[in-house]
KOLSE-964621 format. One record per residue (C-alpha): residue number from 1; residue in one letter; x, y, z. Coordinates in pm, whole numbers. Example, Ala and Ser with C-alpha at 12.3 -4.5 7.8 and 13.67 -1.06 7.14 Angstrom:
   num   residuo       c1       c2       c3
     1         a     1230     -450      780
     2         s     1367     -106      714
***
This chain:
   num   residuo       c1       c2       c3
     1         m    -8210     3529      373
     2         e    -8167     3209      580
     3         v    -8162     2868      409
     4         e    -8332     2568      556
     5         n    -8241     2216      434
     6         c    -8355     1882      536
     7         r    -8070     1627      616
     8         n    -8122     1293      786
     9         g    -8476     1400      886
    10         q    -8356     1714     1068
    11         d    -8377     2084      970
    12         e    -8044     2246      924
    13         l    -8050     2620      946
    14         q    -7790     2823      761
    15         l    -7812     3189      837
    16         v    -7663     3467      645
    17         n    -7588     3826      749
    18         r    -7891     4047      665
    19         l    -7772     4383      807
    20         h    -7730     4546      470
    21         q    -8105     4576      483
    22         s    -8080     4821      770
    23         r    -8054     5200      750
    24         s    -7894     5229     1090
    25         p    -7517     5328     1063
    26         y    -7453     5114     1375
    27         v    -7638     4811     1254
    28         r    -7511     4842      901
    29         g    -7163     4869     1037
    30         h    -7178     4499     1128
    31         m    -7292     4372      781
    32         d    -6955     4234      705
    33         n    -6918     4042     1023
    34         p    -6886     3658      984
    35         v    -7163     3662     1241
    36         a    -7490     3602     1053
    37         w    -7670     3883     1218
    38         q    -8043     3907     1179
    39         m    -8284     4206     1196
    40         w    -8508     4245     1496
    41         g    -8857     4174     1362
    42         p    -9109     3898     1285
    43         e    -8884     3701     1052
    44         a    -8606     3649     1310
    45         l    -8838     3598     1599
    46         s    -9026     3330     1387
    47         l    -8696     3158     1309
    48         a    -8620     3123     1687
    49         k    -8954     2957     1744
    50         r    -8935     2725     1438
    51         h    -8587     2608     1516
    52         n    -8618     2633     1903
    53         r    -8306     2846     1932
    54         l    -8221     3107     2196
    55         l    -8192     3452     2051
    56         f    -7868     3638     2116
    57         v    -7965     4002     2110
    58         s    -7678     4265     2100
    59         i    -7777     4626     2138
    60         g    -7559     4931     2095
    61         y    -7507     5254     1920
    62         a    -7277     5407     1658
    63         a    -7079     5631     1889
    64         c    -7018     5359     2162
    65         h    -6651     5288     2219
    66         w    -6695     4939     2389
    67         c    -6946     4836     2116
    68         h    -6660     4886     1867
    69         v    -6419     4699     2105
    70         m    -6651     4399     2123
    71         e    -6703     4388     1746
    72         r    -6330     4375     1701
    73         e    -6272     4118     1956
    74         s    -6578     3898     1915
    75         f    -6807     3963     1626
    76         c    -6509     3962     1375
    77         s    -6401     3616     1522
    78         p    -6467     3303     1325
    79         e    -6479     3107     1642
    80         v    -6752     3332     1785
    81         a    -6935     3346     1453
    82         q    -6952     2965     1432
    83         l    -7097     2938     1782
    84         l    -7351     3212     1722
    85         n    -7457     3108     1371
    86         t    -7488     2737     1468
    87         h    -7662     2754     1792
    88         f    -7839     3089     1827
    89         i    -8038     3336     1636
    90         p    -7797     3649     1654
    91         i    -7969     3989     1633
    92         k    -7815     4331     1619
    93         i    -8022     4637     1732
    94         d    -7954     5008     1737
    95         r    -8079     5117     2070
    96         e    -8150     5471     1936
    97         e    -8391     5321     1680
    98         r    -8548     5085     1947
    99         p    -8508     5221     2297
   100         d    -8820     5031     2395
   101         v    -8653     4694     2333
   102         d    -8332     4819     2495
   103         a    -8520     4939     2808
   104         i    -8676     4590     2883
   105         y    -8350     4401     2860
   106         m    -8142     4679     3026
   107         n    -8378     4662     3321
   108         y    -8323     4285     3334
   109         v    -7943     4320     3323
   110         q    -7937     4594     3580
   111         a    -8160     4387     3809
   112         t    -7955     4069     3779
   113         t    -7599     4216     3764
   114         g    -7621     4549     3946
   115         s    -7507     4746     3652
   116         g    -7574     4821     3289
   117         g    -7441     4985     2978
   118         w    -7362     4931     2618
   119         p    -7311     4703     2439
   120         l    -7605     4534     2601
   121         n    -7597     4156     2530
   122         v    -7883     3935     2630
   123         f    -7992     3572     2572
   124         i    -8367     3534     2535
   125         t    -8608     3253     2470
   126         p    -8816     3234     2149
   127         d    -9100     3385     2367
   128         l    -8870     3690     2430
   129         e    -8807     3609     2793
   130         p    -8455     3675     2923
   131         v    -8227     3397     3034
   132         f    -7887     3561     3080
   133         g    -7728     3895     3000
   134         g    -7447     4140     3054
   135         t    -7249     4422     2877
   136         y    -6903     4386     2749
   137         w    -6750     4039     2759
   138         p    -6384     3997     2636
   139         g    -6350     3805     2309
   140         p    -6089     3580     2148
   141         n    -5913     3876     2003
   142         n    -5887     4052     2341
   143         s    -5582     4281     2366
   144         m    -5619     4409     2714
   145         t    -5293     4506     2879
   146         a    -5380     4697     3183
   147         v    -5303     4495     3501
   148         g    -5572     4464     3765
   149         t    -5872     4596     3556
   150         a    -6226     4462     3628
   151         v    -6231     4373     3257
   152         a    -5934     4131     3291
   153         e    -6133     3932     3538
   154         t    -6446     3909     3325
   155         v    -6544     3568     3197
   156         g    -6472     3539     2817
   157         f    -6752     3552     2558
   158         v    -6668     3218     2410
   159         d    -6702     3049     2745
   160         i    -7045     3224     2787
   161         l    -7157     3104     2442
   162         e    -7061     2748     2510
   163         k    -7217     2753     2840
   164         m    -7553     2890     2714
   165         r    -7549     2642     2425
   166         d    -7515     2358     2671
   167         v    -7763     2497     2919
   168         w    -8034     2536     2645
   169         t    -7983     2193     2482
   170         q    -7953     2005     2812
   171         q    -8183     2197     3048
   172         e    -8433     2379     2831
   173         g    -8726     2325     3054
   174         r    -8549     2455     3354
   175         c    -8423     2746     3146
   176         r    -8778     2840     3027
   177         e    -8909     2812     3393
   178         s    -8648     3049     3511
   179         a    -8700     3297     3227
   180         k    -9077     3296     3295
   181         e    -9014     3362     3667
   182         i    -8772     3644     3595
   183         t    -9023     3794     3348
   184         r    -9306     3774     3608
   185         q    -9077     3965     3849
   186         l    -8985     4225     3584
   187         r    -9351     4280     3512
   188         e    -9433     4317     3885
   189         f    -9149     4565     3932
   190         a    -9254     4762     3629
   191         e    -9612     4783     3751
   192         e    -9546     4818     4113
   193         g    -9533     5204     4109
   194         v    -9765     5297     3840
   195         h   -10044     5062     3962
   196         s   -10007     5125     4330
   197         h   -10208     5445     4320
   198         q   -10533     5440     4149
   199         m   -10682     5743     3955
   200         g   -10847     6002     4180
   201         e   -10668     5922     4506
   202         k   -10500     6190     4711
   203         g   -10662     6476     4521
   204         e   -10548     6362     4180
   205         g   -10170     6389     4225
   206         e   -10147     6640     4496
   207         g   -10041     6380     4758
   208         l    -9673     6457     4687
   209         e    -9544     6737     4903
   210         v    -9301     7018     4824
   211         v    -9080     6889     5110
   212         l    -8954     6632     4845
   213         l    -8750     6910     4689
   214         e    -8564     6964     5016
   215         e    -8495     6581     5044
   216         a    -8359     6580     4686
   217         f    -8144     6882     4757
   218         q    -8001     6705     5074
   219         h    -7916     6403     4870
   220         f    -7719     6599     4611
   221         s    -7555     6802     4890
   222         k    -7428     6486     5055
   223         k    -7305     6329     4734
   224         y    -7146     6657     4612
   225         d    -6772     6641     4521
   226         k    -6649     6983     4677
   227         i    -6318     6959     4485
   228         n    -6418     6856     4135
   229         g    -6788     6923     4117
   230         g    -7027     6655     4035
   231         f    -7211     6393     4253
   232         s    -7015     6065     4215
   233         i    -6655     5947     4232
   234         a    -6585     5797     3890
   235         p    -6698     5753     3623
   236         k    -6883     6086     3621
   237         f    -7186     6171     3398
   238         p    -7306     6526     3365
   239         t    -7682     6430     3402
   240         p    -7807     6780     3312
   241         v    -8155     6708     3445
   242         h    -8015     6707     3806
   243         l    -7813     7015     3736
   244         s    -8130     7193     3605
   245         f    -8309     7102     3926
   246         l    -8031     7254     4145
   247         l    -7998     7573     3923
   248         r    -8383     7631     3926
   249         l    -8442     7580     4303
   250         q    -8395     7948     4390
   251         h    -8637     8058     4109
   252         w    -8950     7875     4244
   253         p    -9198     8080     4444
   254         q    -9123     8180     4810
   255         a    -9316     7881     4936
   256         v    -9056     7643     4800
   257         k    -8765     7851     4923
   258         d    -8935     7858     5273
   259         v    -8927     7470     5261
   260         v    -8585     7419     5121
   261         g    -8423     7722     5269
   262         e    -8291     8040     5111
   263         t    -7930     7944     5189
   264         e    -7977     7592     5055
   265         c    -8127     7716     4733
   266         r    -7823     7934     4664
   267         h    -7587     7640     4764
   268         a    -7774     7431     4518
   269         s    -7707     7676     4240
   270         n    -7338     7708     4348
   271         m    -7292     7328     4341
   272         a    -7431     7316     3981
   273         v    -7219     7613     3860
   274         h    -6907     7466     4016
   275         t    -6983     7136     3836
   276         l    -7046     7309     3501
   277         r    -6720     7518     3549
   278         s    -6510     7202     3613
   279         m    -6664     7030     3309
   280         a    -6598     7342     3094
   281         r    -6232     7329     3199
   282         g    -6199     6950     3175
   283         g    -6113     6699     2911
   284         i    -6491     6618     2875
   285         r    -6502     6932     2668
   286         d    -6330     6950     2327
   287         q    -6103     7239     2427
   288         i    -5989     7330     2074
   289         g    -6319     7246     1891
   290         h    -6676     7249     2016
   291         g    -6900     7038     2223
   292         f    -6887     6793     2502
   293         a    -6817     6428     2535
   294         r    -7068     6191     2694
   295         y    -6897     6131     3032
   296         s    -6569     6132     3212
   297         v    -6379     5809     3316
   298         t    -6207     6007     3597
   299         k    -6349     6203     3889
   300         d    -6189     6527     3779
   301         w    -6351     6532     3432
   302         s    -6008     6500     3275
   303         l    -6049     6186     3064
   304         p    -6374     6126     2880
   305         h    -6503     5851     2657
   306         f    -6497     6076     2351
   307         e    -6838     6014     2189
   308         k    -7042     6329     2140
   309         m    -7417     6277     2173
   310         l    -7684     6529     2043
   311         y    -7890     6481     2354
   312         d    -7601     6581     2572
   313         q    -7525     6903     2380
   314         a    -7888     7005     2381
   315         q    -7935     6949     2761
   316         l    -7598     7105     2858
   317         l    -7684     7419     2641
   318         d    -7992     7446     2842
   319         v    -7828     7420     3182
   320         y    -7532     7644     3089
   321         l    -7782     7908     2987
   322         d    -7953     7868     3335
   323         a    -7616     7902     3502
   324         f    -7535     8218     3302
   325         l    -7872     8380     3384
   326         n    -7799     8295     3757
   327         t    -7447     8434     3757
   328         r    -7378     8637     3451
   329         d    -7043     8452     3450
   330         p    -6858     8502     3120
   331         e    -6727     8138     3143
   332         m    -7084     8005     3140
   333         l    -7154     8233     2834
   334         g    -6839     8102     2668
   335         a    -6983     7737     2710
   336         i    -7316     7860     2565
   337         y    -7151     7990     2248
   338         d    -6934     7670     2233
   339         i    -7225     7433     2230
   340         a    -7442     7660     2020
   341         t    -7185     7664     1763
   342         y    -7140     7295     1762
   343         l    -7516     7240     1717
   344         t    -7557     7496     1445
   345         s    -7264     7393     1231
   346         p    -7156     7087     1029
   347         p    -7132     6806     1097
   348         m    -7400     6797     1360
   349         r    -7649     7016     1173
   350         a    -7783     6831      875
   351         p    -7818     7010      540
   352         n    -8190     6921      536
   353         g    -8253     7114      864
   354         g    -8248     6850     1129
   355         f    -7974     6763     1379
   356         f    -7766     6438     1346
   357         s    -7728     6200     1638
   358         a    -7363     6169     1736
   359         e    -7001     6158     1660
   360         d    -6802     5842     1737
   361         a    -6545     5800     2008
   362         d    -6296     5618     1779
   363         s    -6127     5751     1471
   364         y    -5806     5696     1263
   365         p    -5506     5874     1404
   366         s    -5407     5983     1055
   367         k    -5520     5954      705
   368         s    -5271     5666      656
   369         d    -5378     5456      955
   370         t    -5597     5150      900
   371         e    -5691     5089     1265
   372         k    -5907     5332     1477
   373         r    -5824     5440     1828
   374         e    -6038     5578     2096
   375         g    -6006     5962     2110
   376         a    -5750     5974     1827
   377         y    -5907     6289     1684
   378         y    -5875     6481     2021
   379         v    -5551     6388     2181
   380         w    -5200     6539     2133
   381         s    -4846     6452     2207
   382         l    -4609     6723     2325
   383         k    -4418     6687     2002
   384         e    -4728     6767     1796
   385         f    -4759     7090     2005
   386         h    -4416     7191     1911
   387         d    -4441     7085     1548
   388         v    -4770     7280     1494
   389         l    -4706     7582     1720
   390         g    -4322     7612     1757
   391         k    -4122     7561     2070
   392         k    -4207     7876     2254
   393         d    -4587     7905     2174
   394         g    -4614     7518     2206
   395         d    -4471     7532     2570
   396         v    -4711     7802     2663
   397         c    -5010     7602     2528
   398         a    -4880     7277     2669
   399         r    -4868     7432     3023
   400         f    -5220     7574     2982
   401         y    -5375     7244     2868
   402         g    -5163     7020     3099
   403         a    -4974     6848     2814
   404         t    -4654     6656     2903
   405         a    -4386     6458     2718
   406         d    -4508     6135     2888
   407         g    -4869     6213     2828
   408         n    -5140     6284     3092
   409         v    -5351     5957     3086
   410         a    -5280     5709     3370
   411         s    -5199     5358     3258
   412         q    -5492     5217     3455
   413         n    -5721     5424     3246
   414         d    -5564     5297     2913
   415         p    -5644     4918     2889
   416         h    -5552     4909     2515
   417         d    -5240     5122     2536
   418         e    -5396     5381     2307
   419         f    -5296     5685     2497
   420         i    -4916     5630     2555
   421         s    -4743     5974     2533
   422         q    -5077     6125     2450
   423         n    -5251     6417     2627
   424         v    -5622     6497     2667
   425         l    -5657     6873     2677
   426         n    -5759     7013     3008
   427         v    -5752     7382     3124
   428         t    -5520     7347     3420
   429         t    -5445     7722     3489
   430         t    -5556     8072     3396
   431         p    -5391     8314     3161
   432         s    -5313     8540     3461
   433         a    -5143     8268     3664
   434         l    -4952     8148     3355
   435         a    -4834     8503     3286
   436         k    -4697     8535     3636
   437         r    -4522     8201     3632
   438         l    -4358     8266     3299
   439         g    -4301     8641     3347
   440         i    -4490     8725     3024
   441         p    -4771     8988     2995
   442         e    -5113     8843     3033
   443         a    -5234     8999     2702
   444         l    -4955     8817     2525
   445         i    -5046     8490     2696
   446         t    -5413     8534     2592
   447         q    -5316     8605     2231
   448         t    -5075     8307     2221
   449         l    -5351     8074     2354
   450         k    -5616     8214     2105
   451         l    -5387     8160     1811
   452         g    -5263     7826     1936
   453         r    -5617     7697     1970
   454         q    -5689     7814     1612
   455         k    -5375     7640     1474
   456         l    -5436     7325     1652
   457         r    -5793     7310     1524
   458         e    -5692     7379     1177
   459         h    -5416     7112     1189
   460         r    -5660     6860     1331
   461         e    -5920     6930     1060
   462         n    -5655     6903      777
   463         h    -5464     6612      891
   464         r    -5683     6381     1086
   465         p    -5985     6192      976
   466         r    -6296     6322     1174
   467         p    -6477     6052     1380
   468         t    -6766     5874     1208
   469         l    -7098     6063     1212
   470         d    -7416     5887     1307
   471         d    -7637     6069     1065
   472         k    -7970     5944     1191
   473         i    -8217     6221     1277
   474         i    -8414     6122     1585
   475         v    -8718     6320     1660
   476         c    -8685     6321     2047
   477         w    -8330     6451     2045
   478         n    -8399     6713     1791
   479         g    -8684     6823     2021
   480         l    -8433     6880     2300
   481         a    -8207     7075     2060
   482         i    -8502     7286     1941
   483         s    -8589     7366     2305
   484         a    -8235     7467     2403
   485         l    -8167     7672     2090
   486         s    -8492     7855     2123
   487         r    -8423     7950     2487
   488         t    -8072     8056     2391
   489         s    -8197     8265     2116
   490         a    -8436     8447     2333
   491         a    -8180     8518     2604
   492         l    -7916     8627     2362
   493         q    -8138     8863     2168
   494         s    -8036     9161     2377
   495         i    -7672     9053     2406
   496         d    -7576     8921     2055
   497         p    -7857     8945     1795
   498         t    -7648     8775     1537
   499         k    -7584     8458     1746
   500         a    -7946     8473     1858
   501         s    -8063     8477     1508
   502         e    -7833     8162     1413
   503         c    -7984     7959     1701
   504         l    -8345     8061     1613
   505         e    -8302     7983     1241
   506         a    -8159     7633     1334
   507         a    -8449     7566     1569
   508         i    -8711     7664     1315
   509         s    -8540     7464     1033
   510         a    -8552     7150     1251
   511         v    -8922     7189     1313
   512         v    -8989     7246      942
   513         f    -8798     6930      855
   514         i    -8981     6714     1115
   515         k    -9322     6839     1009
   516         n    -9237     6770      648
   517         e    -9060     6438      681
   518         l    -9152     6270     1008
   519         f    -9515     6379     1059
   520         d    -9813     6223      906
   521         s   -10067     6518      878
   522         e   -10361     6284      806
   523         t   -10309     6042     1113
   524         k   -10145     6331     1321
   525         t    -9865     6084     1414
   526         l    -9483     6095     1423
   527         y    -9218     5867     1301
   528         r    -8905     5835     1511
   529         v    -8605     5827     1278
   530         y    -8505     5973      946
   531         r    -8206     5833      749
   532         e    -8210     5790      369
   533         g    -8585     5862      402
   534         r    -8832     5803      686
   535         g    -8782     5495      894
   536         s    -9065     5254      984
   537         t    -9036     5298     1364
   538         p    -9339     5489     1490
   539         g    -9277     5762     1725
   540         l    -9233     5678     2092
   541         c    -9358     5869     2390
   542         d    -9025     6065     2419
   543         d    -9045     6164     2055
   544         y    -9384     6337     2123
   545         a    -9290     6474     2464
   546         f    -8944     6625     2370
   547         l    -9071     6771     2047
   548         i    -9377     6933     2229
   549         h    -9121     7068     2481
   550         g    -8922     7227     2198
   551         l    -9230     7372     2027
   552         i    -9345     7551     2345
   553         d    -9001     7715     2394
   554         l    -8986     7800     2013
   555         y    -9331     7964     2055
   556         e    -9204     8165     2352
   557         a    -8901     8277     2143
   558         t    -9115     8389     1839
   559         f    -9470     8421     1953
   560         d    -9575     8235     1632
   561         d    -9899     8069     1706
   562         s    -9818     7784     1462
   563         y    -9574     7632     1694
   564         v    -9805     7611     1998
   565         e   -10088     7487     1760
   566         f    -9852     7201     1637
   567         a    -9766     7130     2005
   568         d   -10147     7107     2084
   569         i   -10203     6865     1797
   570         l    -9922     6643     1921
   571         q   -10028     6653     2276
   572         k   -10385     6535     2197
   573         r   -10222     6243     1988
   574         q    -9981     6159     2263
   575         n   -10266     6136     2507
   576         e   -10445     5894     2281
   577         l   -10158     5665     2186
   578         f    -9970     5639     2521
   579         t   -10215     5641     2806
   580         s   -10456     5389     2949
   581         s   -10789     5431     3142
   582         e   -10648     5159     3375
   583         s   -10362     5358     3531
   584         p   -10216     5713     3496
   585         g    -9898     5813     3324
   586         f    -9756     5757     2984
   587         y    -9634     5430     2838
   588         t    -9314     5443     2637
   589         t    -9472     5269     2337
   590         p    -9793     5326     2156
   591         s   -10110     5131     2174
   592         p   -10193     4872     2059
   593         h    -9919     4670     2231
   594         p    -9634     4591     1969
   595         p    -9608     4217     1924
   596         d    -9223     4235     1936
   597         l    -9210     4358     2293
   598         l    -9220     4150     2608
   599         m    -9398     4431     2800
   600         r    -9489     4799     2800
   601         l    -9296     5026     3040
   602         k    -9353     5368     3183
   603         s    -9043     5587     3213
   604         g    -9037     5796     3517
   605         m    -8683     5810     3651
   606         d    -8440     6072     3494
   607         a    -8109     5947     3359
   608         a    -7877     6064     3082
   609         e    -8193     6189     2921
   610         p    -8498     6325     3104
   611         s    -8784     6075     3149
   612         s    -9061     6111     2904
   613         n    -9331     6138     3185
   614         n    -9120     6413     3355
   615         i    -9123     6622     3030
   616         s    -9488     6532     2953
   617         a    -9606     6658     3296
   618         r    -9421     6977     3243
   619         n    -9568     7017     2894
   620         l    -9919     6955     3011
   621         y    -9895     7218     3281
   622         r    -9747     7473     3038
   623         l   -10001     7401     2765
   624         g   -10272     7407     3027
   625         s   -10164     7749     3126
   626         m   -10124     7886     2773
   627         l   -10446     7742     2644
   628         d   -10662     7761     2964
   629         d   -10723     7392     2927
   630         a   -10823     7217     3245
   631         s   -10811     6880     3093
   632         y   -10429     6920     3029
   633         v   -10368     7022     3392
   634         d   -10567     6726     3516
   635         k   -10362     6490     3291
   636         a   -10042     6648     3423
   637         k   -10155     6583     3784
   638         e   -10241     6218     3691
   639         t    -9893     6176     3524
   640         v    -9716     6281     3848
   641         q    -9949     6058     4049
   642         a    -9843     5763     3841
   643         f    -9499     5762     4007
   644         e    -9613     5878     4359
   645         a    -9467     5585     4545
   646         e    -9118     5593     4379
   647         v    -9096     5973     4400
   648         e    -9168     5972     4772
   649         q    -8903     5697     4822
   650         f    -8630     5833     4596
   651         p    -8710     6193     4506
   652         f    -8359     6260     4380
   653         t    -8411     6020     4093
   654         f    -8711     6220     3984
   655         s    -8550     6558     4008
   656         g    -8719     6677     3687
   657         m    -9064     6567     3795
   658         l    -9026     6760     4125
   659         g    -9096     7079     3928
   660         s    -9441     6937     3843
   661         v    -9494     6858     4208
   662         v    -9448     7229     4278
   663         m    -9682     7323     3987
   664         a    -9950     7086     4122
   665         h    -9942     7287     4452
   666         l    -9876     7643     4334
   667         g   -10000     7639     3982
   668         v    -9847     7801     3671
   669         k    -9848     8177     3622
   670         g    -9952     8280     3270
   671         i    -9802     8604     3157
   672         v    -9986     8766     2879
   673         l    -9821     9057     2695
   674         t   -10035     9282     2476
   675         g    -9957     9564     2239
   676         e    -9605     9701     2281
   677         n    -9397     9535     2554
   678         d    -9050     9490     2426
   679         e    -8877     9616     2752
   680         v    -9088     9383     2972
   681         l    -9013     9094     2747
   682         k    -8640     9174     2744
   683         r    -8643     9153     3129
   684         l    -8849     8825     3128
   685         r    -8591     8667     2899
   686         q    -8298     8743     3131
   687         v    -8434     8534     3421
   688         v    -8512     8158     3483
   689         r    -8882     8117     3502
   690         p    -8961     7754     3600
   691         n    -9332     7802     3677
   692         s    -9450     8064     3427
   693         t    -9543     8088     3054
   694         v    -9552     8385     2827
   695         v    -9789     8447     2548
   696         a    -9809     8765     2329
   697         l   -10118     8915     2162
   698         g   -10162     9203     1925
   699         r    -9950     9338     1642
   700         g   -10058     9039     1423
   701         k    -9997     8782     1692
   702         g   -10227     8547     1874
   703         a   -10524     8497     1654
   704         w   -10527     8120     1699
   705         l   -10457     8147     2066
   706         r   -10758     8374     2120
   707         e   -10972     8110     1945
   708         r   -10824     7830     2147
   709         n   -10817     8006     2488
   710         s   -11157     8162     2577
   711         l   -10989     8372     2858
   712         l   -10782     8559     2595
   713         k   -11093     8665     2393
   714         q   -11168     8908     2684
   715         v   -10837     9076     2656
   716         d   -10772     9394     2452
   717         a   -10484     9259     2239
   718         e   -10375     9589     2096
   719         k   -10361     9793     2412
   720         d   -10017     9796     2571
   721         g   -10029     9596     2897
   722         i    -9941     9292     3098
   723         m   -10187     9043     3245
   724         v   -10127     8744     3467
   725         c   -10374     8453     3429
   726         e   -10406     8189     3706
   727         g   -10685     7967     3811
   728         r   -10891     8054     3510
   729         a   -10889     8423     3579
   730         c   -10673     8717     3461
   731         r   -10551     9031     3643
   732         q   -10317     9317     3569
   733         g    -9958     9215     3612
   734         s    -9806     9538     3761
   735         e    -9514     9334     3913
   736         f    -9350     9310     3573
   737         v    -9356     9673     3487
***
């Protein structure tokens, strides 16, 4: 708690670090800093008003490499601590607990600097209005050695703190005026799209045309890296929502293919598959363990930032599944097994049934080391290959993974000299090509690689400390995992029933955990985070949307009515909490407006995670089909309408929502299976179905659905058959026989 003393007629504020009160691993990790960090909340905001200080808000997350760098360089520095504690109210926030706060100030930093990222650092007035912000700034303990890096030219953090101190004390009025003007512009920008089209215009959301899918495809085609895959130079982010759009283009009805082009739809899938194949062979994938890192520093996917995020694993599992269903490529199937294993095993799967959030980028190189390094758990020297595998097998594996005596990380990508003589494992050849080069039978090469991978993994697990686990359980990311595992289980049922069962059991356990621990059955509301008990943050829009998304997919994998019933309850509550009669679309935060937020935002554009409005529109169309609920379909159209101006201008940034544009024009096909239909179901699960839903009746299934959906009351549930329901009418579905 802060201490206030009166000396010479003036208040003197002495702050103390309060982060031990937090449950967040990221926030709590700063509780021993000399910086007197405060918690974001009424007390800290009141302090800023009473003492008329700028707030310095630093936002990051536990797995963030540059967050750790800035902590070592700046937040452990007595010089920095003295400036922050004396002249500011320093606040530390976990962006995964409060993405609503993060989004506001990230928008500001991106608008004023042209880029964003974490750590996000922003100076704001006591009225929460931003004055100045950025991301990483080098601190007094900066140890950069790489010549010519952009970081080396960045203004130092101490200089920034001194400048902000002087500006506030000498030009406070000007500072406040500028902050108010910036805030006004941010509000206008946030409201520009969602208020530019009023409810009911253009046929309630049908103003957007299917031709936008062709425009989005052309954007990705022009940006496509034909050599390495992906759609940028460097750094490269997977952005699974864009890959999903490309993979699914060829599976929309013929009307879409007529607009985009049959050849173009196939090319879209090929671009996505090439990208996924390059990633699967690159350093972004943990080649001897499981899972994928968050992004690649290099254009060829060879050098990642090594943090592993739950939301990436879940979305990548989903798109690798689509890629496999498109191609039947064993390499895509291998990635599916890899990610599914990572999700359903420790450490990511919690003993209580949920899924943890992330593994850190940094770790100790050995059990005796006292200083963490980026990627230490994952990189190898050639000497280690020989020590673990022997000279002969070590050379074979080194050739396969591109390991050399000098290491394979370029100096310009190693600003802290952490990768000298170290190798990030990439698949650089094939067993067949390696066999020809070495004059060894391919079967022997394959066996050597298999045993080598196992030995390297065992050595790593036994001799290297694993990266720190962020053991928060976040509802929205769990929803993505539930969705992907449910779809994977359904698709693998006829291929590998054992693996399918593992995926399904994990998805069901996560739902049970969330329902028991993070759902208030009386108020029918969600809470966002679980760690050492339920957190206080109420569920945000993405928590509802992503969990509903997962529940719908889990229903289609099990045909257990309880999952779609839970989804229906949550959808009704989401509609109550996050919408307004004044404009369409879903706000990020619930009503009433939280007092610690400068403004309420609506998320429409897709990024590392899909936007909550994208997923919400899709959920509403799917539930509208399953439940024959016209109000849900109308709400879906309104949701898409909310972003009409932006989607028309930049359709490629709304690639996920473009599917809802198609649904608005062509509807959703509801497939109803009755009686015995195992063979039909098996075929349905082996194709990508972006605009259809499946429900099953009879044999003990569908009682709740028949009560909720009046159309289904007319169906003979026990008679073997297939119905297709569209436009509030059902017909025999002979095309699926």
